[in-house]
Each structure stands twice: as C-alpha cells, then as structure tokens.
C-alpha positions as CSV (number, residue, x, y, z in Angstrom):
1,X,-10.1,27.6,88.3
2,X,-8.2,29.0,91.3
3,X,-5.6,30.5,88.9
4,X,-8.3,32.0,86.7
5,X,-10.0,33.6,89.8
6,X,-6.6,35.0,91.0
7,X,-5.8,36.8,87.7
8,X,-8.5,39.5,87.8
9,X,-7.4,40.3,91.4
10,X,-3.9,41.1,90.1
11,X,-2.4,37.9,91.6
12,X,-0.2,35.5,89.7
13,X,-0.2,31.8,90.3
14,X,2.8,29.4,90.4
15,X,1.6,25.8,90.1
16,X,3.5,23.0,91.8
17,X,2.5,19.5,90.5
18,X,4.2,16.2,89.7
19,X,2.3,15.8,86.4
20,X,3.8,17.3,83.3
21,X,0.3,17.9,81.8
22,X,-1.5,19.7,84.6
23,X,-4.3,21.8,83.1
24,X,-3.5,24.6,85.5
25,X,-0.2,25.1,83.7
26,X,-2.1,26.6,80.8
27,X,-3.5,29.5,82.9
28,X,-0.6,30.2,85.4
29,X,2.5,32.4,85.2
30,X,5.0,29.8,86.5
31,X,5.2,26.1,87.1
32,X,7.3,23.6,89.0
33,X,7.1,19.9,87.9
34,X,8.5,17.8,90.7
35,X,7.4,15.1,93.2
36,X,5.7,16.3,96.4
37,X,8.6,14.6,98.3
38,X,11.3,16.6,96.6
39,X,12.4,19.0,99.4
40,X,14.9,20.9,97.2
41,X,12.2,21.7,94.7
42,X,9.7,22.5,97.5
43,X,12.2,24.9,99.1
44,X,12.8,26.8,95.7
45,X,9.0,27.0,95.2
46,X,8.5,28.4,98.7
47,X,11.1,31.1,98.0
48,X,9.3,32.2,94.9
49,X,5.8,32.7,96.3
50,X,4.0,34.7,99.0
51,X,1.4,32.2,100.0
52,X,0.7,28.5,99.3
53,X,-2.6,26.6,99.1
54,X,-3.7,23.3,97.6
55,X,-6.6,22.1,95.6
56,X,-7.0,18.5,96.8
57,X,-6.5,16.8,100.1
58,X,-4.1,14.0,99.1
59,X,-1.0,16.2,99.3
60,X,1.3,14.4,101.7
61,X,1.1,15.9,105.2
62,X,4.9,16.0,105.3
63,X,4.9,18.3,102.2
64,X,2.4,20.7,103.9
65,X,4.5,20.8,107.1
66,X,7.7,21.4,105.1
67,X,6.1,24.3,103.3
68,X,4.4,25.8,106.3
69,X,7.7,26.8,107.9
70,X,8.9,28.5,104.7
71,X,5.8,30.3,103.4
72,X,2.3,31.2,104.5
73,X,0.2,28.0,104.0
74,X,-3.5,28.2,104.0
75,X,-5.3,26.0,105.1
76,X,-2.6,25.0,107.6
77,X,-0.9,21.6,107.8
78,X,-2.7,20.7,110.9
79,X,-6.1,21.2,109.3
80,X,-5.0,19.2,106.3
81,X,-3.8,16.3,108.4
82,X,-7.0,16.2,110.4
83,X,-9.1,16.0,107.2
84,X,-7.0,13.4,105.5
85,X,-8.1,10.6,107.8
86,X,-11.8,9.6,107.9
87,X,-11.4,8.3,111.5
88,X,-10.0,11.6,112.7
89,X,-12.9,13.4,111.0
90,X,-15.5,11.3,112.7
91,X,-13.8,11.6,116.1
92,X,-13.7,15.4,115.6
93,X,-17.4,15.5,114.8
94,X,-18.2,13.5,117.8
95,X,-16.1,15.6,120.1
96,X,-17.9,18.7,118.8
97,X,-21.3,17.3,119.5
98,X,-22.2,16.9,115.9
99,X,-24.5,14.1,114.9
100,X,-22.7,11.1,113.2
101,X,-23.7,7.6,112.4
102,X,-22.1,4.8,114.4
103,X,-18.6,3.9,113.4
104,X,-15.6,1.9,114.5
105,X,-11.9,1.8,113.6
106,X,-10.6,-1.3,111.6
107,X,-6.9,-2.3,111.6
108,X,-7.1,-6.0,110.6
109,X,-9.6,-8.7,109.8
110,X,-10.2,-9.5,113.5
111,X,-11.1,-5.9,114.3
112,X,-13.4,-5.8,111.2
113,X,-15.3,-8.9,112.4
114,X,-15.7,-7.3,115.9
115,X,-16.8,-4.0,114.4
116,X,-19.4,-5.7,112.2
117,X,-20.7,-7.6,115.2
118,X,-21.0,-4.2,117.1
119,X,-22.5,-2.0,114.3
120,X,-24.5,-4.8,112.5
121,X,-25.1,-5.1,108.8
122,X,-25.7,-3.4,106.4
123,X,-22.6,-1.3,106.8
124,X,-19.8,0.1,104.7
125,X,-16.1,-0.3,105.0
126,X,-13.9,2.6,103.9
127,X,-10.2,3.2,103.8
128,X,-9.2,5.9,106.3
129,X,-7.1,7.7,103.6
130,X,-7.1,8.4,99.9
131,X,-10.7,7.4,99.1
132,X,-13.0,9.5,96.9
133,X,-15.9,9.1,94.5
134,X,-16.6,5.7,95.9
135,X,-13.1,4.4,95.7
136,X,-11.7,2.5,98.7
137,X,-15.1,1.4,99.8
138,X,-16.9,-1.9,100.2
139,X,-20.5,-2.6,101.3
140,X,-21.1,-5.4,103.8
141,X,-24.6,-6.6,103.5
142,X,-24.0,-9.8,105.5
143,X,-21.4,-11.0,108.0
144,X,-20.3,-13.5,105.4
145,X,-19.1,-10.6,103.2
146,X,-16.4,-9.5,105.7
147,X,-13.4,-11.2,104.3
148,X,-14.2,-10.2,100.7
149,X,-14.7,-6.5,101.8
150,X,-11.3,-6.6,103.6
151,X,-9.6,-7.8,100.5
152,X,-11.5,-5.3,98.2
153,X,-10.0,-2.3,100.1
154,X,-6.5,-3.8,100.0
155,X,-6.3,-4.6,103.7
156,X,-5.7,-0.9,104.4
157,X,-6.4,0.8,107.8
158,X,-10.1,1.5,107.6
159,X,-13.3,2.7,109.3
160,X,-16.6,0.8,109.4
161,X,-19.7,2.9,109.3
162,X,-23.3,2.1,109.7
163,X,-25.6,2.6,106.7
164,X,-27.5,5.8,107.1
165,X,-31.2,6.1,106.1
166,X,-31.4,9.5,104.6
167,X,-33.7,11.6,102.4
168,X,-31.1,13.9,100.9
169,X,-27.4,14.4,100.7
170,X,-26.4,18.1,101.3
171,X,-23.2,20.0,101.6
172,X,-22.1,23.3,103.1
173,X,-19.5,25.1,101.2
174,X,-18.1,27.9,103.3
175,X,-15.1,30.2,103.8
176,X,-13.2,31.2,106.9
177,X,-10.8,34.1,106.8
178,X,-7.4,34.5,108.6
179,X,-9.3,37.0,110.9
180,X,-12.0,34.4,111.8
181,X,-14.8,35.8,109.5
182,X,-17.1,33.0,108.4
183,X,-19.0,33.2,105.1
184,X,-21.2,30.2,104.1
185,X,-22.9,29.8,100.7
186,X,-26.5,28.6,100.7
187,X,-26.7,24.9,101.6
188,X,-26.5,22.7,98.5
189,X,-28.4,19.5,97.6
190,X,-26.4,16.8,95.9
191,X,-27.3,13.9,93.7
192,X,-24.8,11.1,93.2
193,X,-24.6,8.4,90.5
194,X,-22.2,5.5,90.8
195,X,-20.8,7.2,93.9
196,X,-19.8,10.3,91.8
197,X,-21.5,13.7,92.2
198,X,-23.8,14.2,89.2
199,X,-25.9,17.2,90.1
200,X,-25.9,20.0,92.7
201,X,-28.8,22.4,93.4
202,X,-28.6,25.5,95.4
203,X,-30.3,26.2,97.7
204,X,-31.1,22.8,99.0
205,X,-34.8,22.0,99.3
206,X,-34.8,21.8,103.1
207,X,-36.3,23.8,105.9
208,X,-34.6,27.0,107.1
209,X,-34.0,25.4,110.5
210,X,-32.2,22.4,109.0
211,X,-30.1,24.8,106.8
212,X,-29.2,26.8,109.9
213,X,-28.2,23.5,111.6
214,X,-26.0,22.5,108.7
215,X,-24.3,25.8,108.5
216,X,-23.7,25.7,112.3
217,X,-21.9,22.3,111.9
218,X,-19.6,23.8,109.3
219,X,-18.8,26.8,111.4
220,X,-18.0,24.6,114.5
221,X,-15.6,22.5,112.4
222,X,-13.9,25.5,110.8
223,X,-13.3,27.2,114.1
224,X,-12.0,24.0,115.8
225,X,-9.4,23.5,113.0
226,X,-8.5,27.2,112.9
227,X,-9.2,26.8,109.2
228,X,-8.4,29.5,106.6
229,X,-9.9,29.1,103.1
230,X,-12.8,27.4,101.4
231,X,-14.0,24.0,102.6
232,X,-17.0,21.8,102.3
233,X,-18.8,19.6,104.8
234,X,-20.9,16.8,103.4
235,X,-24.0,15.8,105.4
236,X,-26.9,13.5,105.3
237,X,-30.5,14.6,106.0
238,X,-31.8,11.8,108.2
239,X,-35.1,11.3,110.1
240,X,-34.9,12.2,113.8
241,X,-37.2,11.5,116.8
242,X,-39.2,14.7,116.2
243,X,-37.9,16.2,113.0
244,X,-35.2,15.7,110.3
245,X,-31.6,16.3,111.4
246,X,-28.2,16.4,109.7
247,X,-25.6,13.7,110.2
248,X,-21.9,14.4,109.5
249,X,-20.3,12.5,106.5
250,X,-17.0,14.1,105.7
251,X,-14.9,17.2,105.3
252,X,-13.2,18.4,102.1
253,X,-10.4,20.9,102.9
254,X,-10.5,22.7,99.6
255,X,-12.8,24.2,97.0
256,X,-15.4,21.6,96.3
257,X,-17.2,20.1,93.3
258,X,-20.6,21.0,94.9
259,X,-19.5,24.6,95.0
260,X,-18.8,24.9,91.2
261,X,-22.2,26.5,90.7
262,X,-20.9,29.6,92.5
263,X,-18.9,30.7,89.4
264,X,-22.0,32.0,87.8
265,X,-24.5,31.5,90.6
266,X,-23.0,33.5,93.5
267,X,-21.8,37.1,93.9
268,X,-18.4,35.8,94.7
269,X,-17.3,32.4,93.4
270,X,-15.8,29.8,95.8
271,X,-12.5,30.1,93.8
272,X,-12.3,33.9,94.2
273,X,-13.3,33.5,97.9
274,X,-10.5,31.0,98.5
275,X,-7.9,33.3,96.9
276,X,-9.1,36.2,99.0
277,X,-8.8,34.1,102.2
278,X,-5.4,32.7,101.3
279,X,-4.2,36.3,100.5
280,X,-5.5,37.6,103.8
281,X,-8.0,39.9,102.0
282,X,-11.6,40.6,103.0
283,X,-14.1,38.0,101.9
284,X,-16.7,38.6,99.2
285,X,-20.4,38.3,99.2
286,X,-21.5,34.6,99.0
287,X,-25.1,35.3,98.3
288,X,-27.0,33.5,95.5
289,X,-27.3,35.7,92.4
290,X,-30.8,34.5,91.4
291,X,-33.5,32.2,92.7
292,X,-31.7,28.9,92.1
293,X,-28.5,27.6,90.6
294,X,-27.6,24.1,89.4
295,X,-24.3,22.4,88.5
296,X,-24.1,19.2,86.4
297,X,-20.9,17.3,86.1
298,X,-19.7,16.2,82.7
299,X,-18.2,12.8,83.4
300,X,-16.3,10.7,80.9
301,X,-17.9,10.9,77.5
302,X,-20.5,13.5,78.8
303,X,-17.9,16.0,77.7
304,X,-18.7,15.2,74.1
305,X,-22.0,17.1,74.6
306,X,-20.1,20.4,74.6
307,X,-21.8,21.7,71.5
308,X,-25.2,21.0,72.8
309,X,-24.4,22.8,76.1
310,X,-23.0,25.8,74.3
311,X,-26.2,26.0,72.2
312,X,-28.5,26.0,75.3
313,X,-29.5,29.5,76.3
314,X,-28.5,30.2,79.9
315,X,-26.1,27.2,80.2
316,X,-22.4,27.9,81.1
317,X,-19.8,25.3,80.0
318,X,-16.6,24.6,81.8
319,X,-14.1,22.1,80.4
320,X,-11.0,21.3,82.4
321,X,-8.5,20.7,79.7
322,X,-7.9,17.1,80.6
323,X,-6.4,15.2,77.6
324,X,-8.2,11.9,78.0
325,X,-11.8,11.0,78.9
326,X,-12.3,7.9,81.0
327,X,-15.4,6.4,82.6
328,X,-15.9,8.1,86.0
329,X,-13.4,10.9,85.3
330,X,-14.7,14.5,85.8
331,X,-14.0,16.3,82.5
332,X,-15.9,19.5,83.1
333,X,-19.3,20.8,84.3
334,X,-22.1,23.1,83.3
335,X,-24.1,25.5,85.3
336,X,-27.6,27.1,85.0
337,X,-28.9,30.0,87.0
338,X,-32.6,30.7,87.4
339,X,-33.0,34.5,88.0
340,X,-36.8,34.6,88.7
C-alpha cells in the first residue's frame, strides 16, 4: 500500500524483504531478497535508493542503524529502537507525564512473583519485544498462575501490566514531517476480537476534550522521539476521578491497521502521508472526507467474502495478495464512508 501510494507521486519503490513472495514485489519497480542481517545486500540496497522506511517494527535495530549512515532513514533508528521494547515505551510515557497503568519489568520467575505481589491480580504478562495481535501475552488471574504464564511466554524478558478497566480502545494515527509539522487524523475507535483488530470507526465516539487529550499524547511522543513519518499511539479510555481520561497502551512506529480507513475516508491517506514525510515533502490534509468512515479487517477465511463485499454499494475492498489464509491472519480489509 505504501508502494501504491508512492506511484502517483512519481516515486518508485525498491522493496527489501527476506521473503521470496512478498506481496509488495507485485507493485514495486525493484526488489532485494535477502536477510535483514546481510550487510553486503543492505549496502547495495542503500546505494540504489534515496530514502529508506519500514512497514513493521520488528526490523532488527542493527539493520536500521546500518542503513541510517548510508541513506536517509525515516523514522530514524533511535525512534525504532525505543518503540521495539514495551518497557521503553511505558517508561517514555511516564517520563512525558502521560497516564499509564501500573507496570513492572520482569526478567525471571522471581521478579515476576515480586511484580505480581506489587501490582496484584488480575494482570497481564507481555514479552518486551516481538509481540502483536495478542501473541507473547499471558493473563494472570491468580498468583497461582505465575509459573504457567512465565512458561507460556517462553521465559523471555517481559513486562507485567495491571488490567485496565476501560470503556473504549482508541488510537491516534498521526504524521510528523522532517520540519516538525504535526498532522493528526481524527481519533479512531477500535474493536478487537481474539486480540486482533476487527473494526475501526473514525471519528471515535468520545468527547472533544478527550480527543484533544489523545492527540496531545501523540504529539508529545512524536516530538520526544524526533519522529518522521506516520505512527499510531494506542490508548484506553478509562474512568478518572472527575471524568474519563486516556491511558497509554503502546506505540506503532509505522502506518497502522487502524488507519486503513484513510485510503477512502481521508483527503490524504496514511500511506501517501507517510511517503510525503519520508521524501521530505509537505504533508497533505488529514481531514475526514465525510461524516464517518469504518474499516473492517478480513481475517483468515473472511477473505472468501470478496464477492459479497464487491457487490455492496459503497464498500471498498482491499486484498493483500497473501497466498494462504490462516486463522488470525489479516488477508485484507474493507472500508465504508458515510458522506452525510
């Protein structure tokens, strides 16, 4: 989708990926198939491009650092490293004065027991790295569950978080340019099923004051990381002493699933906006096109509904070209835009 957004702007995409069947190869002008650790291939790649970006956060930090000294890398390696570690993210939020649920680092079974005693059950144990869509997580409903939870996450360095009582899950998808311009999309409201994003609605059904608070959180984070490009901040809407407030959950240093509605629903899609930022160009207008936009993920066999989606007036189908549908795998999405 980034390559498709670059093409109308006259920009060509060169895709670097370790997989031989990357869907992006079908819509790009050049490709390199090599491991992320192959420095010779990375050096050749850097010589052939003007700017480098990435579309998921599990690129090795060493790869980003290697490329950053050979080409323009946006977002930068430091921003990537900070957002690859859940503990670093939570510490950053706390340092910036952003609301966050109680948490504690976990390095071994003894520290997990101590953290559970401090935070109390129910709580959730998450690996510090590589987790997404509910992977690398274990609920702890009772102190007796501690050892099973530790085994479930593979005894990896982790973070223990208190359960949050919330009314909504929301996200802010926003862009920061190389000149410091900040352009947020309307705050999105998200519904998850089996820990996977199922539906996004924009704008979120929250007060203007709460939306302003959420956008302010995203702007603080972007400025502190000297971030360039599109990113998302996931937040919980939780009850406060006098009114609802937002609590920080995590950062995604990339275009985000909850921003896919922008392809049809915003004046400038998140993909075009990211390309503009990476190229050092002026940012586009992030305003909503109509009154409301929704995005529904097509997960696993949901992609078999493509004929029904195409037959629905006003629905827009996006299939990602993945060869095999598996339970829990995002195969595509559909959007709807309500104009009036």
